[in-house]
N, C-alpha and C positions, 0 to 999 in steps of 0.2 A: 858833061854838063848836067846839072840837076834840073829835072823837069817835073813839075807837080801840076796836075790838072784836076780841078774840082768839078763835080757835077751833082745834080739832084736838087738844085734850088728851084724855087717857084713860089706860087701862091698857096698858102695854107690858111685855113680858118682858125680862129682862136680855139685852143683845146685840141687841135688836130696834130697829126704826126708828119714828120718829113725825114727822109733818109738822105744824108749827104755822103758822097764818096770822094775819095782822093786817089788818083792813079799816079804812081811815081815811076821815074826812070832816071838813069844816069848816076846812080849811087847804090851802095849796098843797103838796100831797103831794110833788111831784117835787123841791122845793127843800129838803126837810128831811132831816136826819140822823135815823135811826131806830135804836132799841135794843131788845134783849131783856134784861130784868132778871128774875131769879128769886128766890124766897124759899122755902127749904126749911123743913120743920116745925121750929119752935123756933130758927130761925137768922135772921140778918139778911139784908138785900138783897144780892144779888150781881149785878154787871153781867156779862152773858154774851157778847153780841155786838152789833155795830153795822154799819150800812151807810150810806154817804154818798149824796148825790144823784147822784153819778156811778157808783155801783155798787161802789165799793171797800169791802171788808169787813174787819172786825176781830173778833178772838175772844179770850176769856179763855183762859188756859192750861189751865183745867180742862176745856174742851170742844174745844180746838184739835185739828184732825185728825179729828173725829168728826161732821162735818156741814157744812152751808153755809147761809148766808142769801142771799136774793135779793129783788128787788123788781120790781113791775110798775107803772110810773108811770101807764100808761094806765088800769089798773083800780084804782089806788090801793090796792094790796095788797102785803103783804110776807110772805114765807114763810121758814120756818126748818126744815130737815130735819136731824134728828139721828140718826146711826147708832150702833150699839153702845152702846145706853143702859146706864147703870150704876145701881145702887140709889141712889147719891148724887145722881142727876139728878132724883129725886122732888122736886117743888116746884110752886109756883104761878108760872107764867110770865106776865110782863107785857110788853105792847108799849108802848114809851115814846118820845115824840117829842122831838127836839132834843138838842143837845149838853148843855144844862142840865137835861135830864130834866124838861121842863116839864109835859107832859101824859101821863097814864097811862090804860091800859085797866083793866078790872076783873080781868083775868087768866084763864088757863086752866090747869087742874090736870093735871099729869102724874104718874102713879104708875108706878113700876117694880117689878114683882114677878113671881115665878114662880108 
């Protein structure tokens, strides 16, 4: 059974940085494309970033240039560091596996406020 657990959410000031992590189990981590998907209060789901098995990264325009995703296949973890947080970054962030968004974690909440 695929199991994804996000961590690292919390309160950050506008312009600040936060590192989110995703720990995975139950599948061959190194071979999977991994995504971050977020949902802001009262809004729909938004794909934010992805990283393929080779480490190539992809970002939505809304976050491009403000951070990076990485993965550690040995530890089966993935991280996402975002700099220069904006109020509109406030959301529940999900770690999601696969190109088809097959499996989801429960999410970690990021709040941006001064």
